[in-house]
N, CA, C and O atoms as CSV, one atom per row, in Angstrom:
chain,resi,resn,atom,element,x,y,z
A,1,MET,N,N,0.857,-1.177,0.000
A,1,MET,CA,C,0.000,0.000,0.000
A,1,MET,C,C,0.898,1.233,0.000
A,1,MET,O,O,1.901,1.309,0.709
A,2,VAL,N,N,0.488,2.201,-0.834
A,2,VAL,CA,C,1.202,3.466,-0.888
A,2,VAL,C,C,0.171,4.585,-0.687
A,2,VAL,O,O,-0.881,4.600,-1.326
A,3,ARG,N,N,0.494,5.512,0.207
A,3,ARG,CA,C,-0.379,6.665,0.474
A,3,ARG,C,C,0.291,7.929,-0.043
A,3,ARG,O,O,1.488,8.145,0.146
A,4,PHE,N,N,-0.511,8.754,-0.698
A,4,PHE,CA,C,-0.029,10.044,-1.188
A,4,PHE,C,C,-0.944,11.140,-0.662
A,4,PHE,O,O,-2.156,10.945,-0.569
A,5,LEU,N,N,-0.380,12.275,-0.324
A,5,LEU,CA,C,-1.177,13.473,-0.105
A,5,LEU,C,C,-1.047,14.275,-1.390
A,5,LEU,O,O,0.058,14.570,-1.845
A,6,VAL,N,N,-2.191,14.622,-1.967
A,6,VAL,CA,C,-2.225,15.303,-3.256
A,6,VAL,C,C,-2.976,16.615,-3.081
A,6,VAL,O,O,-4.101,16.631,-2.582
A,7,GLN,N,N,-2.359,17.704,-3.487
A,7,GLN,CA,C,-3.005,19.004,-3.358
A,7,GLN,C,C,-4.050,19.163,-4.442
A,7,GLN,O,O,-3.759,19.055,-5.634
A,8,GLY,N,N,-5.254,19.418,-4.012
A,8,GLY,CA,C,-6.356,19.659,-4.937
A,8,GLY,C,C,-6.850,21.080,-4.772
A,8,GLY,O,O,-6.068,21.982,-4.469
A,9,SER,N,N,-8.129,21.285,-4.967
A,9,SER,CA,C,-8.694,22.632,-4.881
A,9,SER,C,C,-8.989,23.058,-3.451
A,9,SER,O,O,-9.146,24.250,-3.188
A,10,ALA,N,N,-9.067,22.126,-2.536
A,10,ALA,CA,C,-9.322,22.447,-1.130
A,10,ALA,C,C,-8.006,22.834,-0.446
A,10,ALA,O,O,-6.930,22.450,-0.905
A,11,PRO,N,N,-8.092,23.594,0.649
A,11,PRO,CA,C,-6.862,23.971,1.352
A,11,PRO,C,C,-6.061,22.760,1.856
A,11,PRO,O,O,-4.832,22.748,1.784
A,12,ALA,N,N,-6.762,21.759,2.359
A,12,ALA,CA,C,-6.077,20.555,2.854
A,12,ALA,C,C,-5.913,19.560,1.711
A,12,ALA,O,O,-6.831,19.385,0.910
A,13,PRO,N,N,-4.769,18.913,1.625
A,13,PRO,CA,C,-4.567,17.913,0.563
A,13,PRO,C,C,-5.506,16.725,0.721
A,13,PRO,O,O,-5.983,16.425,1.816
A,14,TYR,N,N,-5.758,16.065,-0.389
A,14,TYR,CA,C,-6.545,14.837,-0.392
A,14,TYR,C,C,-5.590,13.658,-0.229
A,14,TYR,O,O,-4.404,13.757,-0.546
A,15,GLU,N,N,-6.119,12.547,0.266
A,15,GLU,CA,C,-5.300,11.352,0.405
A,15,GLU,C,C,-5.690,10.353,-0.680
A,15,GLU,O,O,-6.851,9.966,-0.814
A,16,VAL,N,N,-4.696,9.957,-1.437
A,16,VAL,CA,C,-4.866,8.913,-2.444
A,16,VAL,C,C,-4.132,7.682,-1.926
A,16,VAL,O,O,-2.946,7.743,-1.600
A,17,VAL,N,N,-4.843,6.576,-1.856
A,17,VAL,CA,C,-4.255,5.321,-1.394
A,17,VAL,C,C,-4.339,4.313,-2.531
A,17,VAL,O,O,-5.414,4.049,-3.070
A,18,VAL,N,N,-3.195,3.762,-2.882
A,18,VAL,CA,C,-3.136,2.743,-3.923
A,18,VAL,C,C,-2.668,1.457,-3.241
A,18,VAL,O,O,-1.633,1.426,-2.575
A,19,GLU,N,N,-3.455,0.402,-3.425
A,19,GLU,CA,C,-3.141,-0.882,-2.791
A,19,GLU,C,C,-3.004,-1.961,-3.842
A,19,GLU,O,O,-3.682,-1.962,-4.870
A,20,ARG,N,N,-2.105,-2.875,-3.547
A,20,ARG,CA,C,-1.924,-4.033,-4.424
A,20,ARG,C,C,-2.136,-5.283,-3.587
A,20,ARG,O,O,-1.529,-5.462,-2.531
A,21,ASN,N,N,-3.010,-6.136,-4.083
A,21,ASN,CA,C,-3.268,-7.420,-3.444
A,21,ASN,C,C,-3.134,-8.471,-4.530
A,21,ASN,O,O,-4.077,-8.725,-5.279
A,22,GLY,N,N,-1.969,-9.078,-4.613
A,22,GLY,CA,C,-1.694,-9.987,-5.714
A,22,GLY,C,C,-1.634,-9.206,-7.006
A,22,GLY,O,O,-0.841,-8.273,-7.132
A,23,GLU,N,N,-2.453,-9.569,-7.957
A,23,GLU,CA,C,-2.507,-8.856,-9.233
A,23,GLU,C,C,-3.566,-7.757,-9.237
A,23,GLU,O,O,-3.692,-7.025,-10.218
A,24,CYS,N,N,-4.320,-7.637,-8.161
A,24,CYS,CA,C,-5.390,-6.643,-8.065
A,24,CYS,C,C,-4.840,-5.336,-7.499
A,24,CYS,O,O,-4.205,-5.327,-6.444
A,25,VAL,N,N,-5.088,-4.241,-8.200
A,25,VAL,CA,C,-4.662,-2.921,-7.753
A,25,VAL,C,C,-5.914,-2.059,-7.593
A,25,VAL,O,O,-6.742,-1.984,-8.500
A,26,THR,N,N,-6.045,-1.411,-6.436
A,26,THR,CA,C,-7.158,-0.498,-6.193
A,26,THR,C,C,-6.603,0.857,-5.798
A,26,THR,O,O,-5.489,0.961,-5.285
A,27,ALA,N,N,-7.388,1.888,-6.042
A,27,ALA,CA,C,-6.990,3.247,-5.670
A,27,ALA,C,C,-8.218,3.983,-5.153
A,27,ALA,O,O,-9.294,3.918,-5.748
A,28,THR,N,N,-8.042,4.684,-4.037
A,28,THR,CA,C,-9.117,5.483,-3.468
A,28,THR,C,C,-8.616,6.902,-3.253
A,28,THR,O,O,-7.411,7.144,-3.193
A,29,CYS,N,N,-9.548,7.833,-3.137
A,29,CYS,CA,C,-9.202,9.236,-2.902
A,29,CYS,C,C,-10.247,9.844,-1.982
A,29,CYS,O,O,-11.427,9.501,-2.044
A,30,THR,N,N,-9.796,10.748,-1.132
A,30,THR,CA,C,-10.708,11.394,-0.182
A,30,THR,C,C,-11.353,12.656,-0.725
A,30,THR,O,O,-12.082,13.328,0.004
A,31,CYS,N,N,-11.106,12.997,-1.985
A,31,CYS,CA,C,-11.743,14.192,-2.566
A,31,CYS,C,C,-13.244,13.945,-2.727
A,31,CYS,O,O,-13.678,12.793,-2.728
A,32,PRO,N,N,-14.042,15.007,-2.861
A,32,PRO,CA,C,-15.491,14.818,-3.033
A,32,PRO,C,C,-15.845,13.926,-4.227
A,32,PRO,O,O,-16.754,13.102,-4.130
A,33,ALA,N,N,-15.146,14.080,-5.336
A,33,ALA,CA,C,-15.437,13.233,-6.505
A,33,ALA,C,C,-15.042,11.790,-6.241
A,33,ALA,O,O,-15.686,10.870,-6.744
A,34,GLY,N,N,-14.006,11.585,-5.469
A,34,GLY,CA,C,-13.565,10.236,-5.148
A,34,GLY,C,C,-14.509,9.535,-4.195
A,34,GLY,O,O,-14.668,8.316,-4.250
A,35,ILE,N,N,-15.139,10.311,-3.319
A,35,ILE,CA,C,-16.045,9.728,-2.324
A,35,ILE,C,C,-17.481,9.684,-2.829
A,35,ILE,O,O,-18.156,8.662,-2.713
A,36,GLU,N,N,-17.945,10.801,-3.389
A,36,GLU,CA,C,-19.359,10.925,-3.755
A,36,GLU,C,C,-19.586,11.035,-5.249
A,36,GLU,O,O,-20.727,11.179,-5.690
A,37,GLY,N,N,-18.527,10.971,-6.035
A,37,GLY,CA,C,-18.651,11.167,-7.473
A,37,GLY,C,C,-19.425,10.068,-8.155
A,37,GLY,O,O,-19.840,9.097,-7.523
A,38,PRO,N,N,-19.619,10.228,-9.458
A,38,PRO,CA,C,-20.360,9.221,-10.228
A,38,PRO,C,C,-19.704,7.844,-10.105
A,38,PRO,O,O,-18.485,7.706,-10.208
A,39,ALA,N,N,-20.520,6.863,-9.888
A,39,ALA,CA,C,-20.018,5.489,-9.750
A,39,ALA,C,C,-19.277,5.087,-11.020
A,39,ALA,O,O,-19.718,5.378,-12.132
A,40,GLY,N,N,-18.167,4.428,-10.840
A,40,GLY,CA,C,-17.422,3.931,-11.977
A,40,GLY,C,C,-16.448,4.917,-12.590
A,40,GLY,O,O,-15.762,4.582,-13.556
A,41,GLN,N,N,-16.371,6.129,-12.050
A,41,GLN,CA,C,-15.432,7.099,-12.600
A,41,GLN,C,C,-14.239,7.255,-11.678
A,41,GLN,O,O,-14.324,6.975,-10.482
A,42,CYS,N,N,-13.145,7.696,-12.231
A,42,CYS,CA,C,-11.898,7.873,-11.496
A,42,CYS,C,C,-11.621,9.367,-11.374
A,42,CYS,O,O,-11.561,10.069,-12.384
A,43,CYS,N,N,-11.453,9.861,-10.146
A,43,CYS,CA,C,-11.180,11.286,-9.952
A,43,CYS,C,C,-9.816,11.656,-10.533
A,43,CYS,O,O,-8.982,10.787,-10.787
A,44,LYS,N,N,-9.605,12.931,-10.736
A,44,LYS,CA,C,-8.377,13.393,-11.365
A,44,LYS,C,C,-7.142,13.147,-10.500
A,44,LYS,O,O,-6.034,13.061,-11.028
A,45,HIS,N,N,-7.310,13.033,-9.194
A,45,HIS,CA,C,-6.160,12.803,-8.310
A,45,HIS,C,C,-5.635,11.375,-8.460
A,45,HIS,O,O,-4.428,11.153,-8.563
A,46,ARG,N,N,-6.560,10.410,-8.471
A,46,ARG,CA,C,-6.159,9.018,-8.699
A,46,ARG,C,C,-5.598,8.864,-10.103
A,46,ARG,O,O,-4.592,8.187,-10.311
A,47,LEU,N,N,-6.254,9.493,-11.055
A,47,LEU,CA,C,-5.816,9.407,-12.439
A,47,LEU,C,C,-4.395,9.945,-12.592
A,47,LEU,O,O,-3.583,9.356,-13.306
A,48,ALA,N,N,-4.095,11.047,-11.932
A,48,ALA,CA,C,-2.746,11.617,-12.021
A,48,ALA,C,C,-1.706,10.620,-11.512
A,48,ALA,O,O,-0.675,10.416,-12.152
A,49,ILE,N,N,-1.974,10.008,-10.376
A,49,ILE,CA,C,-1.032,9.027,-9.819
A,49,ILE,C,C,-0.885,7.847,-10.777
A,49,ILE,O,O,0.232,7.409,-11.051
A,50,LEU,N,N,-2.002,7.330,-11.287
A,50,LEU,CA,C,-1.959,6.187,-12.194
A,50,LEU,C,C,-1.204,6.503,-13.478
A,50,LEU,O,O,-0.572,5.627,-14.069
A,51,ARG,N,N,-1.274,7.767,-13.906
A,51,ARG,CA,C,-0.568,8.189,-15.119
A,51,ARG,C,C,0.905,8.508,-14.854
A,51,ARG,O,O,1.674,8.737,-15.788
A,52,GLY,N,N,1.287,8.521,-13.590
A,52,GLY,CA,C,2.675,8.817,-13.267
A,52,GLY,C,C,2.955,10.287,-13.048
A,52,GLY,O,O,4.117,10.690,-12.991
A,53,ASP,N,N,1.925,11.094,-12.924
A,53,ASP,CA,C,2.073,12.534,-12.722
A,53,ASP,C,C,2.290,12.813,-11.231
A,53,ASP,O,O,1.418,12.529,-10.410
A,54,THR,N,N,3.431,13.356,-10.892
A,54,THR,CA,C,3.763,13.630,-9.492
A,54,THR,C,C,3.561,15.098,-9.116
A,54,THR,O,O,3.851,15.491,-7.986
A,55,GLY,N,N,3.070,15.905,-10.047
A,55,GLY,CA,C,2.956,17.346,-9.834
A,55,GLY,C,C,2.177,17.758,-8.604
A,55,GLY,O,O,2.540,18.737,-7.952
A,56,GLY,N,N,1.118,17.042,-8.269
A,56,GLY,CA,C,0.296,17.441,-7.128
A,56,GLY,C,C,0.663,16.768,-5.821
A,56,GLY,O,O,0.077,17.076,-4.784
A,57,VAL,N,N,1.622,15.854,-5.849
A,57,VAL,CA,C,1.981,15.106,-4.647
A,57,VAL,C,C,2.743,16.029,-3.695
A,57,VAL,O,O,3.792,16.571,-4.043
A,58,VAL,N,N,2.195,16.198,-2.483
A,58,VAL,CA,C,2.815,17.071,-1.485
A,58,VAL,C,C,3.284,16.299,-0.255
A,58,VAL,O,O,3.722,16.902,0.725
A,59,SER,N,N,3.198,14.995,-0.297
A,59,SER,CA,C,3.542,14.178,0.866
A,59,SER,C,C,5.014,13.798,0.928
A,59,SER,O,O,5.421,13.081,1.842
A,60,GLY,N,N,5.811,14.255,-0.009
A,60,GLY,CA,C,7.235,13.967,0.031
A,60,GLY,C,C,7.615,12.596,-0.486
A,60,GLY,O,O,8.784,12.219,-0.405
A,61,ASN,N,N,6.674,11.843,-1.012
A,61,ASN,CA,C,6.978,10.507,-1.533
A,61,ASN,C,C,6.615,10.379,-3.013
A,61,ASN,O,O,6.157,9.329,-3.463
A,62,ALA,N,N,6.824,11.454,-3.753
A,62,ALA,CA,C,6.489,11.437,-5.177
A,62,ALA,C,C,7.204,10.304,-5.910
A,62,ALA,O,O,6.691,9.790,-6.903
A,63,GLY,N,N,8.367,9.915,-5.435
A,63,GLY,CA,C,9.093,8.814,-6.052
A,63,GLY,C,C,8.343,7.495,-5.989
A,63,GLY,O,O,8.591,6.597,-6.794
A,64,ASP,N,N,7.424,7.372,-5.032
A,64,ASP,CA,C,6.641,6.142,-4.911
A,64,ASP,C,C,5.636,5.969,-6.044
A,64,ASP,O,O,5.066,4.891,-6.212
A,65,VAL,N,N,5.420,7.012,-6.810
A,65,VAL,CA,C,4.541,6.883,-7.981
A,65,VAL,C,C,5.119,5.831,-8.925
A,65,VAL,O,O,4.371,5.134,-9.612
A,66,ARG,N,N,6.437,5.716,-8.961
A,66,ARG,CA,C,7.070,4.696,-9.810
A,66,ARG,C,C,6.702,3.289,-9.342
A,66,ARG,O,O,6.584,2.373,-10.156
A,67,ILE,N,N,6.523,3.121,-8.046
A,67,ILE,CA,C,6.091,1.824,-7.527
A,67,ILE,C,C,4.723,1.479,-8.112
A,67,ILE,O,O,4.490,0.366,-8.584
A,68,VAL,N,N,3.824,2.465,-8.068
A,68,VAL,CA,C,2.473,2.270,-8.611
A,68,VAL,C,C,2.550,1.958,-10.101
A,68,VAL,O,O,1.834,1.086,-10.592
A,69,GLN,N,N,3.409,2.663,-10.813
A,69,GLN,CA,C,3.570,2.406,-12.243
A,69,GLN,C,C,3.983,0.959,-12.491
A,69,GLN,O,O,3.508,0.329,-13.436
A,70,GLY,N,N,4.855,0.438,-11.655
A,70,GLY,CA,C,5.268,-0.955,-11.772
A,70,GLY,C,C,4.127,-1.916,-11.508
A,70,GLY,O,O,4.017,-2.956,-12.158
A,71,TRP,N,N,3.273,-1.565,-10.550
A,71,TRP,CA,C,2.141,-2.427,-10.222
A,71,TRP,C,C,1.163,-2.551,-11.370
A,71,TRP,O,O,0.600,-3.623,-11.593
A,72,ILE,N,N,0.951,-1.445,-12.116
A,72,ILE,CA,C,-0.088,-1.468,-13.155
A,72,ILE,C,C,0.435,-1.870,-14.528
A,72,ILE,O,O,-0.351,-2.079,-15.452
A,73,ALA,N,N,1.742,-1.980,-14.671
A,73,ALA,CA,C,2.315,-2.361,-15.970
A,73,ALA,C,C,1.763,-3.717,-16.408
A,73,ALA,O,O,1.826,-4.700,-15.670
A,74,GLY,N,N,1.220,-3.746,-17.628
A,74,GLY,CA,C,0.705,-4.989,-18.193
A,74,GLY,C,C,-0.665,-5.406,-17.687
A,74,GLY,O,O,-1.130,-6.500,-18.008
A,75,THR,N,N,-1.324,-4.553,-16.897
A,75,THR,CA,C,-2.635,-4.904,-16.338
A,75,THR,C,C,-3.765,-4.276,-17.138
A,75,THR,O,O,-3.539,-3.511,-18.075
A,76,ASP,N,N,-4.982,-4.616,-16.746
A,76,ASP,CA,C,-6.166,-4.000,-17.342
A,76,ASP,C,C,-6.192,-2.498,-17.074
A,76,ASP,O,O,-6.738,-1.732,-17.867
A,77,ILE,N,N,-5.607,-2.084,-15.967
A,77,ILE,CA,C,-5.558,-0.649,-15.657
A,77,ILE,C,C,-4.715,0.068,-16.697
A,77,ILE,O,O,-5.109,1.124,-17.191
A,78,GLU,N,N,-3.576,-0.485,-17.030
A,78,GLU,CA,C,-2.724,0.133,-18.045
A,78,GLU,C,C,-3.452,0.203,-19.387
A,78,GLU,O,O,-3.364,1.207,-20.093
A,79,ALA,N,N,-4.163,-0.856,-19.733
A,79,ALA,CA,C,-4.920,-0.876,-20.988
A,79,ALA,C,C,-6.032,0.169,-20.969
A,79,ALA,O,O,-6.268,0.849,-21.967
A,80,ALA,N,N,-6.717,0.295,-19.825
A,80,ALA,CA,C,-7.790,1.291,-19.705
A,80,ALA,C,C,-7.223,2.699,-19.788
A,80,ALA,O,O,-7.842,3.577,-20.390
A,81,LEU,N,N,-6.057,2.931,-19.196
A,81,LEU,CA,C,-5.408,4.244,-19.293
A,81,LEU,C,C,-5.045,4.565,-20.740
A,81,LEU,O,O,-5.157,5.714,-21.168
A,82,ALA,N,N,-4.613,3.561,-21.490
A,82,ALA,CA,C,-4.293,3.766,-22.911
A,82,ALA,C,C,-5.546,4.135,-23.698
A,82,ALA,O,O,-5.510,5.023,-24.549
A,83,ARG,N,N,-6.656,3.450,-23.411
A,83,ARG,CA,C,-7.923,3.779,-24.093
A,83,ARG,C,C,-8.377,5.187,-23.723
A,83,ARG,O,O,-8.884,5.921,-24.571
A,84,LEU,N,N,-8.197,5.562,-22.466
A,84,LEU,CA,C,-8.554,6.916,-22.036
A,84,LEU,C,C,-7.723,7.949,-22.783
A,84,LEU,O,O,-8.256,8.957,-23.248
A,85,ALA,N,N,-6.421,7.708,-22.901
A,85,ALA,CA,C,-5.546,8.631,-23.622
A,85,ALA,C,C,-5.969,8.759,-25.078
A,85,ALA,O,O,-5.946,9.855,-25.637
A,86,GLU,N,N,-6.356,7.642,-25.696
A,86,GLU,CA,C,-6.839,7.675,-27.079
A,86,GLU,C,C,-8.105,8.518,-27.183
A,86,GLU,O,O,-8.238,9.337,-28.092
A,87,GLY,N,N,-9.025,8.318,-26.259
A,87,GLY,CA,C,-10.269,9.093,-26.259
A,87,GLY,C,C,-10.014,10.573,-26.064
A,87,GLY,O,O,-10.638,11.408,-26.719
A,88,GLU,N,N,-9.096,10.902,-25.161
A,88,GLU,CA,C,-8.764,12.310,-24.939
A,88,GLU,C,C,-8.129,12.930,-26.175
A,88,GLU,O,O,-8.385,14.092,-26.489
A,89,ALA,N,N,-7.296,12.158,-26.881
A,89,ALA,CA,C,-6.689,12.655,-28.123
A,89,ALA,C,C,-7.757,12.903,-29.180
A,89,ALA,O,O,-7.677,13.875,-29.930
A,90,GLU,N,N,-8.757,12.025,-29.240
A,90,GLU,CA,C,-9.859,12.222,-30.189
A,90,GLU,C,C,-10.664,13.468,-29.839
A,90,GLU,O,O,-11.094,14.200,-30.730
A,91,ILE,N,N,-10.868,13.711,-28.545
A,91,ILE,CA,C,-11.579,14.924,-28.118
A,91,ILE,C,C,-10.786,16.162,-28.516
A,91,ILE,O,O,-11.354,17.129,-29.024
A,92,ASP,N,N,-9.469,16.137,-28.286
A,92,ASP,CA,C,-8.632,17.277,-28.663
A,92,ASP,C,C,-8.707,17.534,-30.162
A,92,ASP,O,O,-8.791,18.680,-30.605
A,93,GLN,N,N,-8.675,16.459,-30.933
A,93,GLN,CA,C,-8.765,16.591,-32.384
A,93,GLN,C,C,-10.121,17.178,-32.780
A,93,GLN,O,O,-10.189,18.041,-33.656
A,94,ALA,N,N,-11.182,16.725,-32.153
A,94,ALA,CA,C,-12.520,17.245,-32.448
A,94,ALA,C,C,-12.611,18.725,-32.071
A,94,ALA,O,O,-13.219,19.508,-32.800
A,95,ARG,N,N,-12.021,19.112,-30.954
A,95,ARG,CA,C,-12.037,20.534,-30.553
A,95,ARG,C,C,-11.314,21.399,-31.573
A,95,ARG,O,O,-11.778,22.488,-31.910
A,96,ARG,N,N,-10.161,20.910,-32.070
A,96,ARG,CA,C,-9.438,21.662,-33.098
A,96,ARG,C,C,-10.271,21.778,-34.369
A,96,ARG,O,O,-10.287,22.828,-35.012
A,97,LYS,N,N,-10.958,20.710,-34.728
A,97,LYS,CA,C,-11.804,20.713,-35.927
A,97,LYS,C,C,-12.955,21.703,-35.771
A,97,LYS,O,O,-13.274,22.442,-36.703
A,98,VAL,N,N,-13.574,21.718,-34.598
A,98,VAL,CA,C,-14.669,22.664,-34.334
A,98,VAL,C,C,-14.152,24.094,-34.373
A,98,VAL,O,O,-14.799,24.968,-34.949
A,99,ALA,N,N,-12.995,24.345,-33.770
A,99,ALA,CA,C,-12.424,25.695,-33.774
A,99,ALA,C,C,-12.129,26.150,-35.201
A,99,ALA,O,O,-12.390,27.302,-35.549
A,100,ALA,N,N,-11.591,25.258,-36.029
A,100,ALA,CA,C,-11.311,25.593,-37.427
A,100,ALA,C,C,-12.605,25.884,-38.188
A,100,ALA,O,O,-12.657,26.804,-39.005
A,101,ALA,N,N,-13.639,25.102,-37.918
A,101,ALA,CA,C,-14.929,25.327,-38.577
A,101,ALA,C,C,-15.525,26.670,-38.163
A,101,ALA,O,O,-16.121,27.359,-38.991
A,102,LYS,N,N,-15.376,27.048,-36.910
A,102,LYS,CA,C,-15.879,28.341,-36.440
A,102,LYS,C,C,-15.119,29.492,-37.101
A,102,LYS,O,O,-15.712,30.504,-37.475
A,103,ARG,N,N,-13.798,29.326,-37.241
A,103,ARG,CA,C,-13.013,30.367,-37.926
A,103,ARG,C,C,-13.450,30.482,-39.377
A,103,ARG,O,O,-13.588,31.587,-39.902
A,104,ALA,N,N,-13.670,29.337,-40.031
A,104,ALA,CA,C,-14.098,29.348,-41.436
A,104,ALA,C,C,-15.478,30.011,-41.541
A,104,ALA,O,O,-15.718,30.803,-42.452
A,105,LEU,N,N,-16.364,29.694,-40.627
A,105,LEU,CA,C,-17.694,30.309,-40.629
A,105,LEU,C,C,-17.576,31.816,-40.426
A,105,LEU,O,O,-18.275,32.588,-41.083
A,106,GLY,N,N,-16.699,32.237,-39.524
A,106,GLY,CA,C,-16.483,33.668,-39.302
A,106,GLY,C,C,-15.986,34.367,-40.545
A,106,GLY,O,O,-16.413,35.480,-40.851
A,107,ARG,N,N,-15.074,33.714,-41.272
A,107,ARG,CA,C,-14.557,34.313,-42.510
A,107,ARG,C,C,-15.664,34.438,-43.568
A,107,ARG,O,O,-15.755,35.453,-44.258
A,108,VAL,N,N,-16.499,33.406,-43.691
A,108,VAL,CA,C,-17.574,33.425,-44.667
A,108,VAL,C,C,-18.577,34.520,-44.327
A,108,VAL,O,O,-19.071,35.212,-45.217
A,109,MET,N,N,-18.873,34.676,-43.054
A,109,MET,CA,C,-19.879,35.661,-42.641
A,109,MET,C,C,-19.361,37.092,-42.708
A,109,MET,O,O,-20.156,38.032,-42.712
A,110,SER,N,N,-18.053,37.275,-42.762
A,110,SER,CA,C,-17.514,38.650,-42.770
A,110,SER,C,C,-17.201,39.144,-44.156
A,110,SER,O,O,-16.588,40.201,-44.304
A,111,ARG,N,N,-17.602,38.415,-45.179
A,111,ARG,CA,C,-17.357,38.851,-46.563
A,111,ARG,C,C,-18.290,39.940,-46.960
A,111,ARG,O,O,-18.226,40.427,-48.089
């Protein structure tokens, strides 16, 4: 088990706990989205740790994120993170396409 204090939007940091039991890895967070958020979703604090992002870790053990990375390598979690990254890239591409279409519409309307 690895515990992280992660600075979020509240004055006090949230606690992210990642546990490994055999091949099973779980992660919890004390943030409102982690406790009361939509079922089946992962809050941004857990997601950051799972992605290897140490930017918000304020507990002095940011190096332990590498331990978590080792735990999830080759697992369904790693595969799900890859699918999430693909989906986010598609969203970014769609946003760029929409922005370009709006610029084109603006040019057409200003003739």
